N, C-alpha and C positions, 0 to 999 in steps of 0.2 A: 243294137246295143249288145255288147258281150255279156254273157251270163257269168257273174262272179259269185254266185251262191255257194260254190265250193269252198270259199274262204271261211265259211262257218266251221269247217273241219279243222282249221288251224287253231281254233279255240277248243273244240270238242275233244280232239285227240289227247292233248295233255290232261284235260279234266278226267277223261276215261282212265288214262294211265295212273293218275293220282288215286282214284278210287280202287282200281284193280290191284295195283302194287301195294297200296296201303292196307287193303283188306285180305288179300290172298297171297301177298309176297312171301310170307313165312312158310307157305306150303311147298315152295320150290327152292332150289338152290339159289344162293344169293346172286350168282352170276346171271341167272335167268332174269331177275328183276332189272339188273343193269342193262342187259341186252335189249329187253323189252322197252325200257325207257329211252334208250339211245335210238332204237329203231323208230319209235314214235316221233322223236325229235327230228330224225332224218326225213321222215315223211312230211312233216309240216315245214321243214326247211325247203324241201323240193316244191311244196305247194306255194310257199312264199316266193320262190324264184319264178314259178309260173305266173303268179299274180303280178310280180314286178314286170315281167316281160310283156304280158298282155296289156297291162296298164300303160306302160311307157311307150311301147312300140307297136301295139296293135290297135288299141282303143282310139277311136277318132276324137280329136280335140274339139274344144268349143270354137265358135265362130271367130273369137278374138285371139285364137292360138293358144289359149290356156288349157292346162290339164283339168279334166273334170273333177268335181267333188260330188260324190253321190253315196247313197246307202246301198251297199251290195246285199245286205240282209237287214231286215228290220221287223220288229214285232212289238205290239203294245203290251206293256207290263202293268203299269198303274196309271189310272186316270184320276187326277186331282181336281181339275176344273175342266170346263169346255175347251180352254186353250192350253192349260198346263197339264202335261202328262209326262210320264217317264217311259221311254222305249228302251229296248235292248236290241243291239244289232252290230253291224260291221260297216264302218265308214271308211271309204277309200279316197285318198287324195295323195299328193306327192310325199308329204312327210309321214303319213300313216304307212304307205307302202315301203318307204325307206326304213322306217323303224321296224316293220315286219322283218325285213332282211337282216337288220342289225341284231334284233333280239333272237331270232331263230338261229342265225349263224353262230353267235356266241354261245347260246344255250346248247346247241348241238355239239360244239367243240368241247364245252365243259362236261357234257355227258360222256363223250368218248374218253376224255382225260380222266374223269372220275372212276371209270372202270378199273384203271390201273392204280390211281392214287388212293382210292378208298378200299382197295382189295384187303380183305382180312379184317376190316373195321367192324366192330359191333354196331349194329344198326344200319347195315349196308342197304337193306331194302327200304328202311325208313328214310334214308337219305335220298334215294331216287324218287320215292313218293313225294317228298317235299320239293325236290327239284321240279317235278312235273306240276305241282301246285303253283310254284313260283312262276313257271313259264306260262301257265294258264292265266294267272293274275296279271302278269305284265302284258301279255298279248291282248287281253280284254281291255286293259287300260289304253293301249295304243290305238285300237280300232273302235273305241267308244263313239257312239253316234251323238251322245249328249253328255253334258257335264256331270249329271247325276250318275249315269252309268260309269263314267270315269271315276267318280268318287267312290263308288262301290268297289271297283277293282283296285283303286288306289289303296283302300283299306285292306283288301285281300293281299296286296303286295306287302303291306306292313306286317300282317299276320304271318305270312310265309317267310319273310325275312327274319322275323323274330324266331321262328322255329329253326331256321337254318343257322343263324348266328349262335343260337343256344344248342346246337346239335350235340356237343359234348356236355350234356347237362350234369354230369358228375363233377365237372370243374366249376368251382365257385366263380372264377373269372369269366367263364363263358356265360353263366347264368346272369351275372351282373351286367355283362355287355349287352345281352339280348334284352334285358329289362330296360337298360339305359336307352337303347335304340328305339324300343317300343314307346317309352314314355315321352322322349323328346319329339319323335315324329308324330305322336298323338296330339301333343300340345300344338305343333304346327298345323296338324290336320284340322284342329278346331278352328283355326283361322281360315283355312280353306273352306270349311263348311259355312262359316259366317259369310265369307265372300260369295259363295254359291247362292245363299239365301238372299243376300242383298242384290246380287245381279239378277236373279230371277224375279225379285220384287219390282225392279225398275223395268226389266224387259218383258216379263211375262212368259218366258220360255227357257227351256234347258237345252234346246237343240243347237248343235254346233253350226249346222248349215245356216240356220236362221240367225244365230248370234253373230256370225262372222261374215254374212252375206252383204251385198251392197246396200240393201234396204233393211239392215239390222235395226231392231228396236233400240239397241245400244246407241245407235247414231241418231235416231229420230225421236226417241221418247224423252229427250232432255237429260240433264245430269242428275235429276233428283234433288234431294235435300242437301244443302251445304252445311258442313260441320267443320269447325276449326280451319276454315279457309279452303277446304277440299270438298268436292262433290261426292254424292253417294256412289257414283260410278267409280270415281278414283279410289275411294276407300274400299270398295268391293274388290277392285283389282289388286290393291295392296294386300288385302287379306288373302286373296287367291295366291299371290306370289309368296306369302308367308308359308302356305302349304308346300309350294314348290321349293322354297328355300330349305325347309325341313328335310324333305326327301333328298334334295341335292346337296345337303350338308354345307350350306352357305352360312357364313358368319352372321349371327352368333349361335346358330342352331346346328353347328358342325360337330359338337362334342361327342356324338355317338359314333362317328365314322371310324376314328382310330381304334376304338375299343372293339368294333365289329370284326377286327382281325382275329378275334378269338375263335371264329368259325373256321371250318376246314378251308384250305386254300382255294379249291374250286368255287366255294361259295363267295370268297372274296373277289374272284375273277368275275363271277356272274353278277354280283350286286354292284361292284365298284367299277366295272368296265363300261358296260353298254346298256344296262337295264335300270335298276332301281335309282341310281344316283342321277341319271339323265332324265328321269321322269319329270323333275321340276322344269328343266329346260324345255322338254316337249310340251308341258302344260302352258308355259308362256308363249311358245311358238304357236300352239293351237289357238290361243285367244289373242294372237298378235294384233289383228286389225282393231280390236277393242282397245288395247293398250295404246296404239298409235293415234287413233282418232278420238277416243272418248276419255282416255286416262293417260295423257303424256307425262303427268307428274309421277304416276306409278311406274312408268317406263324409266324415268330418271332414277327412281329407287332401285330398279333392277340393275341399271348401269353402275351405280356407285357401289352397291352391295357386291356385285360380281367383280368389279375391279379390286375392291379392298380384299375380298376373300381370296382372290388369285395371288396377290403379293403376300398376304398374311400366311397362307398355307405354304407358299414357296420358301419363305424364310424359315419356317419351322422344319420343313423337309430337309433343309441343309444341315440340321443339327441332330437328326435322329439316327439311331443305330440298328433298330429293328427294321429289316428290309421291307416287311409288309406295311409297317407304319410309314416309311418313306413313300411307298407307293400309294398309301391311303391319302396322305397330304398332297401328293402329286395329283391324285384324282380331284381332290377339292380345288386345287389351283386351276386345273384344266377346265373343270365345270364352271369355275368363276370366269374364265375367259369366254366360255360360251355364253354365259349370262351377260357379260359385258358387251359382247357382240350384238345380242338382241337389244340391249339398252341403247346402243348408239345407232341402231338401224332406223331407216325410214320405211316407206311402203312403195313398192312397185319398181321394177327395173333395177338400175344401178343404185337408186335411193335405198333399196332393200338389200344392199350388199351385206350388211351386218347380219341380217336374218339368214341369208344363204350361207355366209361364213360360219355362223353358229351351227347350223345343221351339218355343214360339211365337216367341221371339226368333230362334231358328235359322231359322224360316220367313221372318220379316220381314227379317232381316239378309241373307238370300240376295238379295232384290230390290235393296235400296239399296246393299249393298256391291258386287254385280256391276255395278250402274249406275255407281258411283263409279270402279271400275277401268276400265270400258269408256269412260266419259267422259274419264278421264285419258289413255287411249290416243288418243282423238280430239284431245285437247289436244297431246300429244306429237307426233302426226302432223302437226299444224298448225305448231308452232313448232320442232320438231326438237331439243327439250331436255326433260330431266326435272326441271329445277331451278326453284324458285319465283322466284328472283331473275332469271331470264331471261324471266319472264312478267309480264303486267300489261295491263289494259285490253282484255281479249279478249272482253268481253261483246257488243260490237257485231259483231265478226268471226265469232263462233261462237254465234249466238242459241239454236239448239236445244240444243247442248251446255251452254250457260250455264243455260238454264231447267231442264234435267233434272238437272244437277249441283246446282243450288240445292235442288231437291226432295229429292235424296238427302241433302244436308247437313242439311236441316230434319228429315228422317226419323230420321237417326242421332242428332241432337241431342235427340230426344224431344219435338218440338213438335207439339201436337195440331192437326188431327186425322190427322196422318200415322202410318204403321204403327208406327214405332219408339216412339212415345209409349205405345201400348197394351201392347206386349210388355215394354218397359222398366219401366213402372209395375207390372206383375205381378211382375217380378223384385225390385223394391224392396219391394213388399208382402210377398213371401215372406221376404226378408232381414230386414225389420222384425220379423217374428214370431220369428225365430231368434236374431238377435244385433244389438243396437243399434249396437255398434261397427262391425261389418262393413257394416251398413246405411248408416252415414255414410261409410264408405270408398267404397261404390258410388255414393253420392250425389255425392261429390267426383269420382269417375270420370265421372259424367254431365256435370258442369260442365266438366271438362277436355275431354271429347269434343266438346262444343259449341264450346269455345274453339278447339281445334286444327283442327276441320273448317272453321270460318269463317275462321280464319287462312289456311288453304289456299284457301278460296273467294275471299276478298278479294285475296290475293296473285296469283291467276291472272286474275281477271276485273275487278278494280278497280285500286287502287294506281296506280303510275306507268305511263304509256303507253310501252311499249318500242319501240325502233326495230328492227324485224325485217328480216332479209335478204330474206325473201320475205313478201309480204302473207298473213297467216293467213286461211284460208277454212274453211268448214264441211266436215265429212267427207261422203263419199258416202252415199246412202240406205241401202246395206247396213250402214252403221255407225250411222246416226242412228235408223233404225226400231227396232233393239233397245234403244236408249237410251229412246225414247218408251214402248215396251212395258214396260220395267222401271220407268220412272218411274210409269206407271199402277199397277203392282204395289206400289211404295213408297207410293203414295197410298191404295190401297184395301185392301191385305192386312190391315191392322190392324182393319178392320171385321168380319172373319170371327169368329164366336163360337167361338174356338178350343177352349175348354174343353168344348164340346159334342161335339168330335171326338177330342181327344187328352187323356188323363189317365193318371195313374200306374197305375190299376187298370182302364183301358179303359171305365169307367163315366162317362158324361157328367155334368158338374156345372155349376152356374151360377157364374160369376165376375163381379165388377163392379169398377168403378173406385173406389178408395178416395181420396176427395178430400183427406184429411189427408196422404196420401203423394203424390198426383198433383200437387197445387198446388205444394208445395215443390220437387218435381222439375222442373216446368216453369219455376219461377222461377230455379232454379239453372242450367238450360239457357239461359234468356234472359240471365242474368247473363254466362255464358260468351260468348254471341253479342255482347252489348253491349261487353264488354271487347275482343273481337276486332275489332269495328267501329271502336272508338276507336283501336286500335293499327294496323290494317292497311288500312282503307278508303281512307285517304290516306297518302301516304308521310310517316313521322314517325320521329324518333329515339328515341321512348319504348321500343320493344322492345329496342333495343341497350343503352339505359341500364339497363333492368331486368335484362337478361342479365348485364351487368357487375356489377350490385349483388348478384346471386345468387352470383357468384364461382365457387368450386369446384363447387358443386352443379350449376349450369347447365352447366359444362364437362363434368362427369361424365355428365349426362343427354345432352348432345350426343354424347358418345363411348359412349353406350349402357351407361353405368356400368361400362365396361371388362370386361364379361363375356367378350367374345371374346378379349381380351388375357389374361384369367385362364385360359381354356381353353388358349390357346397356351402359356402359361407351364407349366401342369400337364403338357400333352402333350409339348412339346419339351424343356423344361428338366428336368422331373422324370422323367416316364415314359421318354422316349427316352434321356436321359443316364444316369439312375441305375438303370433297370430293363432297358430294351431293349438298350442298349449292352453291359452286362455279360453278358446272356443271349446276345447275338450273339457276343461274344468267346468265351464258354464253348463255344458251338456250333461256332464256326469252329476254335478251337484244341484243345479237349479232345475233343469228340465227333468232329469231322472228323479231328483229329490221330490219335485212337485208331484210327479206321477206316482212315486212310491208312497208319498204322504197321503194322497187321495185313496190309494189302494188300502193303506193301513186303516184310515178312518172308516172306509166302507166295510172292511172286514170286521172291525171292532163293533160297529153299529149292527151288523148282521148277527154277530155273536150274541149281543144283548137282546136283540129282537127275537132271536131263536129261542131264548129261554122262556119267552111268554107262551110258547106253544108246548104246554106240558101234557096235553091230552086229558086233564082233569076237568069235568064239567062244573064241579063246585067252584073251582078257581075262576073259570070263564064267567059263571053266574055272578060271583062276587065282584069281578071287575066290571061287568055290565051294570049291576046295581049301583056300585060305587060311582061309576061314570055318570049314570043317570041322575043320582042324587047331587053330584057335584055340578052338573049342568043346570039342574033345577034351582039350586041355591043361587047360582050366578044369575039366572033369569029373575028370581024373586028380588034379589038385591037391586038389579037394574030397574025392575018394575016399581019398586018403592021409592027409588031415588028420583 
């Protein structure tokens, strides 16, 4: 057995960096903090590559040909009962190793990029300290050996994302965005915690290997109590998915995601590319055997929520003008496709195609979506605006950014031979086997994705040449090198035979491109690109005419279908006015009034009693004699009667 204990350093290094940079960063020049954080991430990136190589190519497989699932590091933390305890450690299996590569790669690129992007920013050291905390939290979540350890790091991810989104704490919008993200995800995490408690109650364990193994208590201990036609196990997995839906910004818990763009652009790339927002997908994948065998109804919920979120977000993205918000809704749409793929998947071999497709798209999406966000940062850095209508004709000014951005757009549009084509084809193939209706929904999503991405591309790099206050210029090498690296990933990642490494039962299987699905998908993508080319390559009034023709629907899409307004109405008008205010009045006047009244009576009584203690013996004697006479008279009266 190969020793994988070195994987503990993948967690420890960013934690050490967080402490050291956070406490001592101000004692050195800002650049030192950036270089230290980046060097640390380079080290854990290399360690992740070594881990992946040893796990996939050196470690001996099980007798049935499956990749092993084992704890590389494990230590007892809390003992609750003889059987129920909480451990801390490192769990290795195909999806954990894959996620290690994804998180460390994107995080390392973001660190390199941030040295240039955040140069001269107040709080430079604080930024890199927070990046290290986020990396530590996300990596701890990925390699968690049990669901309670995952929950602990899940909450740490929430805290660190709150700090990063609110980095510009002097801006009211950034403060509001960070609070919004924190509150929405905390509400979802409450569901996650309830799900954990219900699951542990039925199974008697937190351990992932035990929970998802062939003899899992989730399969053998029954379904528990039934409520509203669903078993305890089903309800627990729905609540668990609620936590995942909050982190992954699935409808209706998506409202925090667009506002999170108030954070620095590297934060947007880190949170919305391959880390925080895919945590929900990873959670469902981690517990996938339980969903399939013990809670199929919960898996249907995953399928429908994912499908609806994907098309809902794609429609909104077509109407937005802030380039980071377009990418944010694009992320929501792509995560929805991953959830949909998990929802339509079975277990084992080709039956588990959806599972493999979801993980494959998570892998490829990390490259092209991180590239899109970082390229957007370079564009914003050049023109000092987030809005498409302030841009145009930038292809000559930003040649590297233009080329890499185009690669990412082609990849996410699913154009062969780029990476997005291969992973999206597998998702559509899995959907086609499960539901023709939802298959066509995702096909429409593919077309809309190609349209809004090339709408964005043409609006930035073609269209009308804008008169800029300062001549735009290419970003420094610290920003362009990560763009080129990620572009290479977006080009080549799809060529990896992913089904040979990641599958629902950890047994490799052969997957292939289904031309009957791939060709229509490519044609739909090309149609979206052609329409965007006709509308936006040159300045034309056609988009405005179509927007007016669509009337209320287009306005609703532009206003994000008024979901935020609905939440505000429910919270402020209903909950605050009709629930919170009466409760506050009752607390203030009845509860507090009762306590204040008792305090007043007690105080008055004490004041009167206090006056009896004069210190005069004559007075005490008089009271004693008077009391004695009074009691004697009562006694005589009662005796004679």
